[in-house]
KOLNUDO-459724 format. One line per field, with one value per residue (C-alpha): residue number from 0; residue in three letters; x, z negated, y. Coordinates in steps of 0.1 Angstrom, whole numbers, m for minus. Each point is the difference from the previous one (the first is absolute). Layout:
REM KOLNUDO-459724
nr	(NUM, ...)
rest	(ALA, ...)
xx	(X, ...)
zz	(Z, ...)
yy	(Y, ...)
This chain:
REM KOLNUDO-459724
nr	(0, 1, 2, 3, 4, 5, 6, 7, 8, 9, 10, 11, 12, 13, 14, 15, 16, 17, 18, 19, 20, 21, 22, 23, 24, 25, 26, 27, 28, 29, 30, 31, 32, 33, 34, 35, 36, 37, 38, 39, 40, 41, 42, 43, 44, 45, 46, 47, 48, 49, 50, 51, 52, 53, 54, 55, 56, 57, 58, 59, 60, 61, 62, 63, 64, 65, 66, 67, 68, 69, 70, 71, 72, 73, 74, 75, 76, 77, 78, 79, 80, 81, 82, 83, 84, 85, 86, 87, 88, 89, 90, 91, 92, 93, 94, 95, 96, 97, 98, 99, 100, 101, 102, 103, 104, 105, 106, 107, 108, 109, 110, 111, 112, 113, 114, 115, 116, 117, 118, 119, 120, 121, 122, 123, 124, 125, 126, 127, 128, 129, 130, 131, 132, 133, 134, 135, 136, 137, 138, 139, 140, 141, 142, 143, 144, 145, 146, 147, 148, 149, 150, 151, 152, 153, 154, 155, 156, 157, 158, 159, 160, 161, 162, 163, 164, 165, 166, 167, 168, 169, 170, 171, 172, 173, 174, 175, 176, 177, 178, 179, 180, 181, 182, 183, 184, 185, 186, 187, 188, 189, 190, 191, 192, 193, 194, 195, 196, 197, 198, 199, 200, 201, 202, 203, 204, 205, 206, 207, 208, 209, 210, 211, 212, 213, 214, 215, 216, 217, 218, 219, 220, 221, 222, 223, 224, 225, 226, 227, 228, 229, 230, 231, 232, 233, 234, 235, 236, 237, 238, 239, 240, 241, 242, 243, 244, 245, 246, 247, 248, 249, 250, 251, 252, 253, 254, 255, 256, 257, 258, 259, 260, 261, 262, 263, 264, 265, 266, 267, 268, 269, 270, 271, 272, 273, 274, 275, 276, 277, 278, 279, 280, 281, 282, 283, 284, 285, 286, 287, 288, 289, 290, 291, 292, 293, 294, 295, 296, 297, 298, 299, 300, 301, 302, 303, 304, 305, 306, 307, 308, 309, 310, 311, 312, 313, 314, 315, 316, 317, 318, 319, 320, 321, 322, 323, 324, 325, 326, 327, 328, 329, 330, 331, 332, 333, 334, 335, 336, 337, 338, 339, 340, 341, 342, 343, 344)
rest	(UNK, UNK, UNK, UNK, UNK, UNK, UNK, UNK, UNK, UNK, UNK, UNK, UNK, UNK, UNK, UNK, UNK, UNK, UNK, UNK, UNK, UNK, UNK, UNK, UNK, UNK, UNK, UNK, UNK, UNK, UNK, UNK, UNK, UNK, UNK, UNK, UNK, UNK, UNK, UNK, UNK, UNK, UNK, UNK, UNK, UNK, UNK, UNK, UNK, UNK, UNK, UNK, UNK, UNK, UNK, UNK, UNK, UNK, UNK, UNK, UNK, UNK, UNK, UNK, UNK, UNK, UNK, UNK, UNK, UNK, UNK, UNK, UNK, UNK, UNK, UNK, UNK, UNK, UNK, UNK, UNK, UNK, UNK, UNK, UNK, UNK, UNK, UNK, UNK, UNK, UNK, UNK, UNK, UNK, UNK, UNK, UNK, UNK, UNK, UNK, UNK, UNK, UNK, UNK, UNK, UNK, UNK, UNK, UNK, UNK, UNK, UNK, UNK, UNK, UNK, UNK, UNK, UNK, UNK, UNK, UNK, UNK, UNK, UNK, UNK, UNK, UNK, UNK, UNK, UNK, UNK, UNK, UNK, UNK, UNK, UNK, UNK, UNK, UNK, UNK, UNK, UNK, UNK, UNK, UNK, UNK, UNK, UNK, UNK, UNK, UNK, UNK, UNK, UNK, UNK, UNK, UNK, UNK, UNK, UNK, UNK, UNK, UNK, UNK, UNK, UNK, UNK, UNK, UNK, UNK, UNK, UNK, UNK, UNK, UNK, UNK, UNK, UNK, UNK, UNK, UNK, UNK, UNK, UNK, UNK, UNK, UNK, UNK, UNK, UNK, UNK, UNK, UNK, UNK, UNK, UNK, UNK, UNK, UNK, UNK, UNK, UNK, UNK, UNK, UNK, UNK, UNK, UNK, UNK, UNK, UNK, UNK, UNK, UNK, UNK, UNK, UNK, UNK, UNK, UNK, UNK, UNK, UNK, UNK, UNK, UNK, UNK, UNK, UNK, UNK, UNK, UNK, UNK, UNK, UNK, UNK, UNK, UNK, UNK, UNK, UNK, UNK, UNK, UNK, UNK, UNK, UNK, UNK, UNK, UNK, UNK, UNK, UNK, UNK, UNK, UNK, UNK, UNK, UNK, UNK, UNK, UNK, UNK, UNK, UNK, UNK, UNK, UNK, UNK, UNK, UNK, UNK, UNK, UNK, UNK, UNK, UNK, UNK, UNK, UNK, UNK, UNK, UNK, UNK, UNK, UNK, UNK, UNK, UNK, UNK, UNK, UNK, UNK, UNK, UNK, UNK, UNK, UNK, UNK, UNK, UNK, UNK, UNK, UNK, UNK, UNK, UNK, UNK, UNK, UNK, UNK, UNK, UNK, UNK, UNK, UNK, UNK, UNK, UNK, UNK, UNK, UNK, UNK, UNK, UNK, UNK, UNK, UNK, UNK, UNK, UNK, UNK, UNK, UNK, UNK, UNK, UNK, UNK, UNK, UNK, UNK, UNK, UNK, UNK, UNK)
xx	(0, 28, 17, m32, m5, 36, m3, m1, m35, m11, 3, m32, m8, 23, 2, 7, 26, m9, m3, m25, m20, m2, m11, m28, m12, 0, m19, m26, m3, m3, m29, m17, 3, m12, m31, m6, 2, m24, m25, 2, m5, m30, m14, 4, m16, m30, m4, 0, m25, m22, m2, m11, 34, 14, 36, 11, m22, 23, 33, 22, 9, m19, 34, 18, 10, m33, m20, 17, m5, m37, m4, 17, m23, m31, 11, 1, m36, 6, m29, 3, 10, 19, 22, 6, 8, 27, 18, 4, 34, 11, m24, m23, m3, m12, m25, m14, m2, m18, m24, m6, m6, m25, m19, 2, m17, m34, m30, m15, m38, m5, 5, m7, m24, 15, m34, m12, 11, 30, m21, m22, 0, 25, m11, m1, 5, m26, 6, m5, 2, 34, m13, m26, 26, 27, m11, 0, 35, 13, m17, 19, m32, 9, 34, 20, m11, 33, 15, 32, m3, 27, m24, m37, m12, m18, m12, m25, 8, m23, m3, 10, 10, m22, m7, 22, 18, 37, 25, 8, 37, 18, m8, 38, 0, m31, m5, m23, 6, m30, m5, m3, m21, m25, m1, m9, m28, m14, m5, m17, m22, m10, m7, m23, m18, m7, m11, m26, m12, m2, m4, m5, 34, 32, 26, 37, 25, 35, m6, m12, 18, m18, 7, 31, 16, m7, m11, m22, m1, m38, m17, m38, m19, m38, m23, m6, 37, 9, 34, 16, 36, 9, 36, 12, 32, 22, 34, 15, m11, 11, m25, 13, m5, m35, m10, 13, m21, m30, 1, 4, m32, m19, 12, m18, m32, 6, m8, 30, m5, 30, 1, 32, 15, m8, 37, 29, 9, m35, m17, 19, m14, 10, 9, m30, m4, m20, m37, 5, m16, 25, 12, 20, 25, m15, 30, 7, m10, m34, m4, 8, m28, m24, 10, m7, m36, 1, m2, 31, m11, 17, m8, 6, m6, 4, m32, m15, m5, 7, 11, m12, 16, m26, 9, m15, m33, 4, 23, 30, 36, 28, 37, 25, 18, 30, m22, 16, m31, m37, m18, m34, m25, m15, m30, 1, m30, m5, 7, m35, m16, 17, m16, 15, m14, 8, 27, 15, m4)
zz	(0, m9, 33, 19, m17, 7, 37, 23, 10, 35, 7, 5, 37, 13, 37, 12, 26, 37, 6, m29, 13, 35, m15, m19, 31, 20, m28, m1, 38, 0, m25, 22, 31, m19, m11, 35, 14, m26, 8, 37, m6, m22, 26, 27, m22, m7, 37, 8, m27, 12, 33, m20, 5, m32, 10, m37, m9, 19, 3, m29, 17, 28, 14, m5, 30, 1, m7, 28, 25, m8, 2, 34, 13, m14, 18, 32, m5, m14, m22, m1, m36, 13, 22, m29, m23, 24, m5, m38, m12, m27, m27, 10, 35, m14, m23, 28, 25, m25, m9, 37, 8, m28, 12, 36, m7, 6, m1, 34, m1, 36, 34, 36, 20, 35, 14, m7, 14, m12, m19, m17, m38, m17, m15, m38, m19, m28, m31, 7, 38, 6, 11, 22, 20, 1, 34, 16, m12, 13, 33, 3, m1, m32, 1, m20, 9, m8, 32, 11, m24, 12, m6, m4, m6, m32, m25, m29, m36, m30, m29, m33, 16, 17, 36, 25, 33, 3, 28, 12, m3, m33, m17, m1, 38, 4, m24, 6, m20, m24, 10, 37, m6, m23, 23, 29, m19, m14, 32, 17, m31, 2, 37, m4, m29, 20, 30, m21, m16, 32, 31, 21, m8, 19, m23, 11, m23, 5, 37, 8, m5, m8, 19, m19, 5, m35, 1, m31, m13, 7, 21, m2, 26, m2, 29, m14, 1, m36, m5, m30, m3, m25, m12, m20, m18, m16, 9, m20, 12, m10, m8, 29, 24, m13, 2, 36, 11, m20, 15, 35, m4, m14, 29, 23, m20, m12, m35, m12, m27, m18, m17, m18, m6, m30, m7, m9, 8, 1, m26, m32, m33, m31, m33, m22, m37, m11, 4, 24, 34, 28, 15, 32, 9, 21, 19, 13, 35, m12, m18, 32, 18, m27, 1, 37, m7, 6, m24, m1, 0, 2, 21, m7, 30, m19, m20, 27, m25, m4, m33, m10, m27, m27, m6, 35, m16, m31, m22, m16, 10, m25, m1, m6, m34, 16, 18, 33, 17, 2, m9, 13, m3, 31, 12, 27, 24, 28, 34, 12, m28, 12, 24, 26, m3, 13, m26, 1, m18)
yy	(0, 24, m8, 9, 32, 10, m8, 30, 10, 8, 36, 19, 6, m27, m1, m36, m7, 3, m38, m3, 30, m16, m33, 17, 18, m33, m17, 27, 0, m38, 2, 25, m22, m31, 19, 14, m35, m14, 28, m9, m37, 8, 23, m26, m27, 23, 7, m37, m8, 29, m19, m31, m18, m15, m10, 4, m30, m23, 19, 10, 33, 17, 11, m33, m21, m18, 31, 20, m28, m2, 38, 0, m28, 19, 32, m20, m11, m35, m12, m38, m10, m31, 22, 23, m29, m12, 33, m6, m12, m25, m12, 29, m15, m34, 17, 22, m28, m22, 28, 9, m37, m2, 31, m12, m33, 15, m23, 1, 1, 12, m16, 10, m21, m4, m9, 36, 33, 20, 24, m26, m1, m22, m33, 2, m33, m3, m19, m37, 5, m16, m33, 16, 21, m27, m14, 34, 6, m33, 7, 33, 21, 18, 16, 26, 35, 16, 17, m17, m30, m25, m30, 9, m35, m4, m26, 3, m7, m4, m22, 15, 33, 25, m11, 18, m3, m9, m3, m34, 8, 6, 33, 8, 3, 20, 29, 29, 32, 5, 37, m9, m31, 18, 30, m22, m19, 32, 19, m30, m4, 37, m3, m30, 18, 31, m20, m18, 32, 20, m22, 31, 15, m6, m14, m3, m18, 15, 6, 34, 33, 33, 32, 9, m34, m15, m36, m8, m35, m1, 27, 2, 21, 4, 8, 35, 8, m5, m16, m17, m11, m27, m1, m30, 9, m27, 14, 28, 35, 35, 27, 21, m29, m7, 37, 3, m30, 12, 35, m15, m19, 29, 23, m25, 0, m35, m12, m19, m27, m13, m34, m8, m35, m21, m7, 23, 27, 14, m23, m6, m12, 20, m15, m4, m7, m30, 8, 29, 0, m5, 33, 7, 26, 29, 12, 35, m11, m12, 33, 19, m20, 11, 36, 0, m9, m38, m30, m22, m36, m34, m30, m37, m21, m33, 7, 23, 28, 37, 15, 35, 21, 5, 36, 6, m11, 22, m20, 17, m4, m4, 5, m28, 1, 16, 26, m8, m16, 3, m33, m9, m28, m15, m19, m27, m1, m25, 16, m12, 20, 33, 25, 23, 35, 34, 7, m34, m33)
């Protein structure tokens, strides 16, 4: 203790040597750069999530090797989850490919009847109908409706599982991305529904462009000149892109009706406490649709139903515990119970 007290004290206002001062400046500058980089990464991740893309759920870093490869593919327009999964590296690649394969194994409940016209409604396999439709599949009359399917031959399966169609070849060799599969089934389902409601209307499924060049998934033209454009949206979509398409239809005097997919990114269940009613995330895109005067709804072709957010019927919306998302309750109605009126569905 005496030795410490006798030790010379640092003089007040000591100016460290030049090398120490330079090291301190570099350390402060490095801290500034690290903070700036972190801010940019957070801004990028927020922008991606606003477009309903959640790369952070499968990639440790949105700017890592896998994250950068996925972002580059997305910028080039790639949307197939299997293609994006191939870009992942290491253990992440295995997890992504397993997850993508799981989501891509969609249960096919629709088939095309080759004996009917190209615009004919797809054949839906009811519960218990596998045995009844098996002969038509073996005869080659019922085939996969997916465009460009490498082997469209189908079989039927039932038993302990819900009756469905399946490819004759192994699933690992024929995989249809769920977004594209459900999009295809939904637009044909809507086309058939409108034709049965209004036999006098002209209904075009993904064929006819309107005056500004936009091609709706389903275009309905009535004899009195009224036009409705149905858009089924399973793929990610930015608010700006939606607004451009919405304004394009309105400029042509067309009522556009948007039905969003029943799987992520547009339909996501929120965590619920025991005893609470299930709630779903109401994204910023869905809010933008509402602010434009429409009702954002979801479609599920597998059960042939349309979901409506209950706050559109007077129920209250709530915020998630973090306050980041609006949460809504929904009601599923059979598509055949819905009506098409002047303002939409």
